[in-house]
C-alpha positions as CSV (number, residue, x, y, z in Angstrom):
1,M,67.8,108.0,315.2
2,L,69.8,106.8,318.2
3,L,71.8,103.7,317.4
4,I,71.2,101.2,320.2
5,K,73.3,98.0,320.4
6,E,70.3,95.8,319.7
7,N,69.6,97.7,316.5
8,L,73.0,96.8,315.1
9,Y,71.9,93.2,314.5
10,M,69.1,94.5,312.3
11,I,71.3,96.5,309.9
12,E,71.8,94.9,306.5
13,R,73.1,97.9,304.4
14,I,75.0,101.0,305.2
15,T,75.1,104.0,302.9
16,I,77.8,106.6,303.5
17,F,77.6,110.3,302.4
18,G,80.2,113.0,303.0
19,D,83.4,114.7,301.9
20,S,87.0,113.5,301.9
21,F,86.5,112.0,305.4
22,A,84.1,109.5,303.8
23,H,85.6,109.3,300.2
24,P,86.8,105.8,299.5
25,G,90.4,106.0,298.3
26,R,92.1,103.5,296.2
27,K,92.8,100.4,298.3
28,E,96.4,100.1,297.0
29,D,97.1,103.7,298.2
30,C,96.0,103.0,301.7
31,H,98.4,101.1,304.0
32,H,96.1,100.9,307.0
33,P,92.5,99.8,307.6
34,T,89.8,102.5,307.0
35,W,86.7,102.9,309.0
36,Y,84.5,102.2,306.0
37,G,86.7,99.3,305.0
38,L,86.1,97.7,308.4
39,L,82.3,98.2,308.0
40,E,82.6,96.4,304.6
41,E,83.8,93.3,306.4
42,E,80.4,93.0,308.1
43,Y,77.9,94.8,306.0
44,E,76.9,95.7,302.5
45,V,78.3,99.2,302.2
46,T,77.7,101.8,299.5
47,N,80.1,104.7,299.9
48,L,79.0,107.9,298.1
49,G,81.6,110.1,299.8
50,E,83.2,112.6,297.4
51,S,86.4,114.5,298.2
52,G,86.0,118.3,297.9
53,S,82.3,118.2,298.2
54,G,80.1,119.9,300.7
55,P,76.9,119.1,302.6
56,M,74.6,120.2,299.7
57,Y,76.2,117.6,297.4
58,S,75.7,114.9,300.0
59,F,72.1,116.0,300.9
60,K,71.2,116.0,297.2
61,H,72.4,112.4,296.7
62,M,70.8,111.3,300.0
63,Y,67.4,112.7,299.0
64,E,67.7,111.1,295.5
65,N,68.2,107.7,297.2
66,A,65.8,108.1,300.1
67,H,63.1,106.0,298.5
68,T,65.4,103.0,298.6
69,Y,66.0,103.0,302.4
70,N,64.2,100.9,304.9
71,E,64.4,100.0,308.6
72,K,67.4,97.7,307.9
73,D,69.5,100.5,306.5
74,L,71.9,102.7,308.3
75,V,72.7,106.1,306.7
76,V,76.0,107.6,307.8
77,F,76.3,111.3,307.0
78,I,79.7,113.0,307.5
79,I,79.8,116.7,307.8
80,S,83.2,118.3,308.3
81,G,83.9,121.9,309.2
82,S,81.3,124.7,309.2
83,P,83.0,126.6,306.4
84,R,81.8,123.9,304.0
85,V,78.1,124.8,304.6
């Protein structure tokens, strides 16, 4: 799905899948704003990122939750380097 500016106003929930680039660290350990933290200021965000995981872990959890998504949801899927596949 292409994200068009007008569609941003329709989004109510964001679900994030991925590896350490998506993994929510402890807030007290982070001394700068995170990209997912900035999203949390505007949206209901569920971050299912997991450090050390690969795409298969994320795909599994995405498919397990797929029945809960609707047109007002945005799914962010982070895939790092090709060696993780």
